[in-house]
C-alpha positions in Angstrom: -85.7 -11.5 -51.9 -88.8 -13.3 -53.2 -88.5 -15.2 -56.4 -84.9 -15.7 -56.3 -83.3 -19.1 -56.1 -81.0 -19.6 -53.2 -78.1 -21.1 -55.1 -77.7 -18.4 -57.8 -75.7 -15.3 -57.3 -76.9 -11.9 -58.4 -75.6 -10.5 -61.5 -72.3 -8.6 -61.0 -71.5 -10.0 -57.6 -68.9 -12.5 -56.5 -69.7 -15.9 -55.3 -69.5 -16.0 -51.5 -69.1 -19.0 -49.4 -72.3 -18.1 -47.8 -74.8 -15.5 -48.9 -75.9 -14.8 -45.4 -74.5 -11.5 -44.4 -74.3 -12.3 -40.7 -72.4 -15.6 -41.4 -69.9 -13.9 -43.7 -69.4 -11.1 -41.2 -68.8 -13.6 -38.4 -66.2 -15.4 -40.5 -64.4 -12.1 -41.2 -64.4 -11.4 -37.5 -63.0 -14.8 -36.7 -60.2 -14.4 -39.3 -59.4 -11.0 -37.9 -59.4 -12.4 -34.4 -57.0 -15.2 -35.5 -54.8 -12.6 -37.2 -54.8 -10.5 -34.0 -54.1 -13.6 -31.9 -51.1 -14.5 -34.2 -49.9 -10.9 -34.0 -50.2 -10.9 -30.2 -48.3 -14.3 -30.1 -45.5 -12.8 -32.2 -45.4 -9.7 -29.9 -45.4 -12.0 -26.9 -42.5 -14.1 -28.2 -40.6 -10.9 -29.0 -41.3 -9.5 -25.5 -40.2 -12.8 -24.0 -37.0 -12.7 -26.0 -36.5 -9.1 -24.9 -37.2 -10.2 -21.3 -34.6 -13.0 -21.6 -32.1 -10.5 -23.1 -32.8 -8.0 -20.3 -32.5 -10.7 -17.7 -29.1 -11.7 -19.1 -28.0 -8.1 -19.3 -29.1 -7.6 -15.7 -27.1 -10.7 -14.6 -24.1 -9.3 -16.5 -24.6 -5.9 -14.9 -24.9 -7.6 -11.4 -21.7 -9.5 -12.0 -19.9 -6.4 -13.1 -21.2 -4.6 -10.1 -20.1 -7.4 -7.8 -16.6 -7.4 -9.4 -16.4 -3.6 -9.0 -17.7 -3.8 -5.5 -15.0 -6.4 -4.6 -12.3 -4.1 -6.1 -13.7 -1.2 -4.2 -13.8 -3.2 -1.0 -10.2 -4.2 -1.6 -9.3 -0.6 -2.2 -11.0 0.5 1.0 -9.2 -2.2 3.0 -5.9 -1.0 1.4 -6.8 2.6 2.3 -7.7 1.6 5.8 -4.3 -0.3 6.1 -2.5 2.7 4.7 -4.2 5.0 7.2 -3.3 2.7 10.0 0.3 2.5 8.8 0.4 6.3 8.6 -1.0 6.6 12.1 1.6 4.1 13.4 4.3 6.1 11.6 3.0 9.3 13.1 3.2 7.7 16.6 6.7 6.4 15.9 7.7 9.8 14.7 6.3 11.5 17.8 8.1 9.0 20.0 11.4 9.5 18.1 11.1 13.2 18.4 10.5 12.9 22.2 13.5 10.6 22.5 15.6 13.1 20.5 14.5 16.0 22.7 15.3 14.0 25.8 18.7 13.0 24.4 19.4 16.5 23.3 18.5 17.8 26.8 20.7 15.1 28.4 23.6 15.9 26.0 23.3 19.6 26.8 23.3 19.0 30.5 26.3 16.6 30.3 28.1 19.1 28.1 27.5 21.8 30.7 28.8 19.4 33.4 31.9 18.5 31.4 32.5 22.2 30.8 32.1 22.9 34.6 34.4 20.0 35.5 37.0 21.3 33.0 36.8 24.7 34.6 37.2 23.2 38.1 40.2 21.2 36.9 41.7 24.3 35.3 41.3 26.3 38.5 42.8 23.4 40.5 45.7 23.3 38.0 46.1 27.0 38.5 46.1 26.5 42.3 48.7 23.8 42.0 51.0 26.0 39.9 50.6 28.9 42.4 53.8 29.8 44.3 54.2 28.0 47.7 54.1 31.2 49.7 50.4 31.4 49.1 49.6 27.8 49.9 49.1 27.2 53.7 48.3 24.0 55.6 45.6 24.6 58.1 45.8 22.1 60.9 42.8 20.2 61.9 41.0 21.0 65.1 42.2 19.0 68.0 40.1 15.9 68.6 38.3 16.1 65.3 37.9 12.8 63.5 39.7 14.2 60.5 43.2 14.9 61.7 44.8 15.4 58.3 44.1 19.1 57.9 43.4 21.0 54.8 45.2 23.3 52.4 44.1 26.8 51.8 45.2 29.3 49.2 44.7 32.6 50.8 47.1 35.4 51.8 45.1 35.9 54.9 45.5 32.3 56.1 49.1 32.4 55.0 49.8 35.4 57.3 48.4 33.6 60.3 
């Protein structure tokens, strides 16, 4: 503006540090850049704090997972041991059942043999108590190694 002194402001305007529009605009831009930089630094500090908190939380979660995993592994080992104990008990039960079956079979067979022996003894006792007329001594054959003879309970042999 011709005719105007450089150091005097126009009427109704504020005094500026610099009347040059480009210089004033550059200063505003620098102040805005400084403000944005400060805001970014605050946000960066907050993000770093959040990152540190997240890292601590991740470590706590990892420790909790490791502890739970250890408990789970212990439970799995206990379950495996219980399964092995059950399998061993099953084998023992099977062996005991087989032994019981064998013992039962043996006891039944021996009971039958005892019963048969008792029947033979009862028949022999009946033979002993039979009257003498029916008991005959059969002589042994001449020249046989057993010269004692035998007893027979038969009316047919008795008649001979």
